N, C-alpha and C positions, 0 to 999 in steps of 0.2 A: 536554610532551616536546620536546626541542630538536632542531632540524634542522641544527645546527652539527656538521659532521663531526668526530669525535673523533681522527681519524688525522692531524691536521696542527696547525700552530701558527698564531698570528694576531698582527697588529700593532694598535696603537691607531688607526692610520690605515686600518684595514679591509682590509688585504691578508691573504691566507692563504698558507701555505708548506707544501708536502709534500716531505719529503726522502727521496731514495732514492739510495744509492751516492754520497753527497757532492754530488748535484745537487738543487737546490731548484726545484721547480715553483711558480710564483707566479701568483695570480689575485686578484680582489677577492671579498669575501664577498657572500652573498645580501643581507644588510642593506645593504651599499654599493650594489649594483645597484638595489635597490628605492628607495633614497633618490635616486639619479640619474634613474631612469626609463628610457625607451627609448633605448638607445645608438645613436648615429648615426655615430660615427667612433672609430677606435682608432689611436693612433700608438705603434708598438712600437720597442724598441731593436734595434740591429744586432747580430747575433752577432759575438763578438770584443770587444765593448765591456767595458772593465774598470770596475767600479763598487765603491763602498764602501757599507756599510749606511747607509740613510737618504738615499742619493742619489736625486734625481728621475730616473726611468728611462723612464716612459711617460706618455701622456696619453689619457684617454678622454673623449669628449664625448657628451652626451645632449641631448634637446630642452630639458632644464632648465638644464644647466650643463656646464662643462668641469672635469675633476678630474685632478690630478697623481697618478701612481702612484709610490710610493717603493720602493726596493730594501730588502727586509727583512733581507737578508744581503749581505755583500760577496763579490766574485769576478768571474768572467767570464761574460758572457751567452753561452750555447752554443746557444740556440734561441729563436725567437720564433714565436708561433702566428699565422702569416701568413694562415690561413683567416679570421681576424677582420677582415682588411682589407676583404674583400668581404661579410662576414657578422658585423658587430659585435653583432648581436642574440643571438648564441650566449652572450655574457656574461650577458644577461638570462635566457635560457631554461635555461642549465646552468652557473652560475657556478663550481661545484666540479668540473666535468667538462670538456666540450668548450670551455668559456669561459675556460680558463687563458690567461695572457698571455705569459709567457716563462719560460725556465729558466736558472738560474745555477749554474755549477760553483763551489762555495763555497771560499774561501780558508781560513776558520776555521769548521769545523762547530759549534763551541761557540756561535757567534752564534745559530744556530737554537734551541739549547737555552734561550736566554735570552728567547725570545718567549713570548707568552701561550698558555696551553693553552685548550681549548674552554670550560671553566668560567669562566676569567677573562675571556675575550672575551665570553661571553654576558652577563656583568654590564655590559659596556660597550655592547653592542648586542643587546638582547633580541630574539630572532627571532620571538617570538609577538605582538609589539605590532601592533595594528591600524593601518592607515593612514587 
């Protein structure tokens, strides 16, 4: 049984996107946070930042590595999850909930439709693999 939420889209670089009213909430997948290990630092984009799909938009660091986070869709950053600045571990404990990273008001909602669905993402990153 998959623990990959079915109500969002995914990227090959392990970001997830949940769209509501033309605003995309973005985070990293459970698979990604497990690969990184315990997060120690999150650098988030400033609201008002204009970005294109695939632009580097944030950085997360763990005890193992630093990883760039890419914008899955283009538009304007409207919110960043600033609670992560003091508590980056929320990405580890709740990657699909409180561990979201930023929100983008999309320029072209069709971009989200072109992302991977849960089944396609699961083929890239099986959630049930043992570490």
